N, C-alpha and C positions, 0 to 999 in steps of 0.2 A: 455397582460392579461387585461379585465378590471372588474370594479366591478359591481355591479347592479345598481349603477348611470351611468356607463358609462364611468367613470374616470379612466383613467390608473395607474395602482398599482404602486407605485415606492417602497415602502417602508412597511415592516410587522414588528411592533413593536411585542418586547418579551412581556411576561406577560401573564398569563391565570389565573384560578382559579380554584378554588374547594379545600375544605381541610379535612379534618382527624378525626381519632378516635374511635369509640367504636366497634359495632360488632352487626349488625340487620341480621335477617337471611331473606332470601329471601319470601316472601309471596306464598302461595301454590297457583297452577293456579286452578282455580274452572272447574270442568269437563264439557263438551258439550257447549263450547262457539265456536262458530263458528268465522272464520275470518270475516265475513261481521258484525256481532255484533261489536269485536273487533273495527273495523274500523269504524263504527256509533259512538263508544265510546271516540276514540280517536280523531276522526274529531271534536265531539262537544266539548270536553275538548280545544283543540288546537283552535277553534273559540269562545271560552266564551268571554263573556266582563265583567266579574267578578271575574276569578280566576287568579290565578299567570302567565298564559300567556296573558292575556288583557293587562299587560303594555310592551310586550318587541315587538309586532309588528311594522313593517312587518317582517316575517320570514317565512322561509320554514321548513317542518318538514318531517320525511319519518320514518318507522319502517318495518323489514322486518327480515327475517330468513338467512340460511347459503344459502340458493338458489336464493333468489330473493328479491326485494323491493315488500312488500303487500301493503302498503297503505302510503299515503301521502298527502300533501297539502300546498297550498300558501296562509299565512292569509294575508289581506290587512288591509291597516289602511285608513279610510277616511282623504281625503286631504295630503295624501302620495303618491306620484306617483311611489314611489321604488318598486320592485316586485323581490322577491326570488324565483329563482328556483332550479332543482337537479343540472342543468348545470351552475348557477352563480358562477362565479369566483369570490374568496373572500382569504383575507390573513384570516388564521385561527389561528394565536398565538400560544397559548401555547396546542392547539391540535398536533401541530406539535411534542411533545414530547413522545407521544406514538408511531410515526412513528419511532423517531429515538431510541427509546428503542427495536422495535420490528425490526428494522435493526440490532441492536446489538445482540440480542437472536439469529437471523437468521445467522449472521457470526459465532456465537460460538455454533451453533448448542444447544441453551438452557442451555448452561454449563458456569455459570457465575463465576467470580472469585470474592473474599469478595470485593475488591477494585471495581470491577465492580459494584456490588449491593449497594456499600456505593456511588458512584458517581449517579446511577441511581434514588436510593430513599432519594437522597438530602442531605447528611449527609457528604460531601466531605470537607468542610472548603470552596469552591471557591463560596463565597458570595459575590462577589462585581462587578457584571456585570452591565454595563450599556446598551452599544448597539454596533453593527457591522455596519459597513459601506458597503455601496451595494457593491463596486468592490474590497473589500476584500476576501483575502482568510480565511480558518478558523484559521489559525497560526498567519494570520494578526489580526483578530478580538483576538486573546486571549492576543495578545501584544497591543491592544488599552487600552487608557485609563488604568481601574483598573480590566480589565476583567480576568486577570489571577493572579491578588494577590489572596494567600491563607491567611485564617484568622484562627490561631490557636483559638481563641476562639469561633467560630462557627464549628471547627471540630468534628464529631460524633453528631451534633445534627441536627434534621429536620431544614432545612432554605429554602424556596422554592425560587428558585433565576437559573436564565438562565446561570450563571457561570460554575456548576457542569457538564452539558451537554457540554459544549462549551470545557470546558478543557479536559474532557474525550475522545470525538471526537480527538483531536489532542494529547493526550498523549497516550492513550490506543488503540485506532482505525486506525491510519496513516492517518486521515482525513486533517491533517493539512495544505497542498499545495492546496486543492480545493478551487476554486470560485463557483460562484451560480450554473452555469450549469453543470459543473462537480460534483459537492455535490448531487444536484437533481439524477444524470444518476447514481450516486453509489448508494444513498439511494434505488432507483428502481430496481438496480440489485438484490436486494435482497427480496424486497416487490413484485415486478412484474412490468413487463413494461406496462401491461394494464391500471397503475394508474398514470395519468398524473398528475405531480404536478411541481412546481418549486419553487427554493428558491428567495425572494426580497432582501435577505440580508443572509450571511453564517452563520446563527445563527441555530444552532440544536433544541434549545428549543423555535423557537417562530417564524422562518423564511419561513415557508410553505405557500405557494400561490395553493391553489387547488378549487376543487367543491364538493359539497355533493354526487354527484355521483361516483366519485373516492374515496373519502374517505369510502362510502358505501362499494365499492370493497375490500378496505382494512378489514372493520369490517366482511364482510362474510366470507374472508380467515381466520380470528380468530375463526370464530363460525364452520367453515367446518375442523378447524384444520390443514391447509395448511402452518399456519406460526408459529414458534417455539413459538412465545409468547402466543398463545393459552395455553400452560402447564405451564406460568408463571403469567397468569392473578391473582391477589391477594396476590402474593409470596412475603416473605421477606417484610411484611406490617411493618411501622414505623408510631407510633402515631405523628399527625401534630399540635394539639391544644395547644399555649401555655398556654391558661388558665387553662388546665386541665392536661397537660403532660409537666413534665420537662425535655424533650428531646427534645422539639421542641420551638424552637426561631422565626420561622416567617412563616406566611400562608397566601394566599389570599383570604380567606373565612372568613365570621362571625365567630367570636370566640365562637356563641352560637351553631354551629355546630362541632361534633368531628367525621371527617372520618379518614381513614389510607391513607399512600400513600405506594405503590407496585412499581414495577418496569416500572418508566414511566407513570404510570396512577395512579389515585385515584379510593378509595374501599368507596362507599357510605354507613358504616356501622355505620353511628351514631346510638347508643343505643334507642334513641326515635322515632327518623324518617327515618332512613337509610332501604335500601332496600338490600343493599351488592351487587349493581351493580359496575361496572367497568366503569371509565369514566375519559375525559380529556379535560377540557373546556377550551375555550380560552377567552383571553380580550376583545375580541370583540364580542362575542355573540357564537362563533361555540360551540355547544355542542355535543360531538359523545358519544354512551355508549354502552355497552352490558350487558345483564340484568344477575342477578348471577346465574341463572340458564343454562346460555351460549346457550340460544333458542334463543333469539330475538336481535336484534341491534336497534338502533334508531339516530337520527340526529335533532336536532335544529340548523339550517344555518340562520345566518343574519350578518350584517356588521355594529357595535354599536360604542359609544364611549368606550375607553379603561375602563374597570372594570365593563364592562357587562354580562362576562360569567356565573358568581352565579346566575343572573336572569334567563338566560336560561336555566340552571341545574335547577332550581326550575320547571320550566314550563316543561321542559324535563322530571322530575320524575313525574310529575301530568300525562302527557301523556301517559308513559309508565304504571303507576298504573292502567289508562283506560283499555289500552290495555289488560292488564295481566287480570284484573277482568271483561272486558267487561262492564264497567260502568263508565259513564263520572263524571270526577272529577271537 
């Protein structure tokens, strides 16, 4: 598989982004807005040279509903030859988390134990994760470095870390013996074999390599209720901002933002700026979302430096607002 620049992907680092807190209600959808008006507004927002999208290019974006993609575009940058499209293969980092959590929900028919929930909203105490090696199995990764070390001091507290899902996959889901190819096959057995994906390392929280096209298929299944995760969106939320919540210790987004964390995905419900959308941004800038009304999905796709996820989320939220309101942001 190749990146937009054509280089072979050999590793997908973990880490993602976005974080925690309050509770915003979704904005009502104005009546009488056509898809053409929405598309014009979203496109202008994505291509703006003055808003939050102006600094993250180049990137690809799309918005759709449960049936199909409705609007999309590739935003270029002068002097940069990289172009992202819907079929560009890239490492999605922590956008992998939503896929793993949805796999668990599917396997368990949406009936999660208290232990499952604790692992999947990052309160398990497995907070010493570093990385997996490409040729390892899930169990090998758990045994590598400090990945399997439990910390009593963080048990019960929200702590954003890849160790929660890695240890859950080994302890609770029987995925321990699986290496990259077998792991991808197993995840696809529940999410659908129409979703092309691979693992560059056997890391459930951050190892997936895929395309916007394939992730969009997953999001459309959520909107259409074809996956059990549809019923779990926003469920079992925990606060995640250490600056405002005593039950939170570590978050990847600015502590000026307060969202909650649900089952492998964020709830963007900051009381001042949130719209209640569900998302799972990755460290390299891949940002998928479903709006609070569960009507629309969207993606911002790019491959940037680690720590780029929140910037994609801010741009993606502006595109989403433009789509819902029919007014460029």
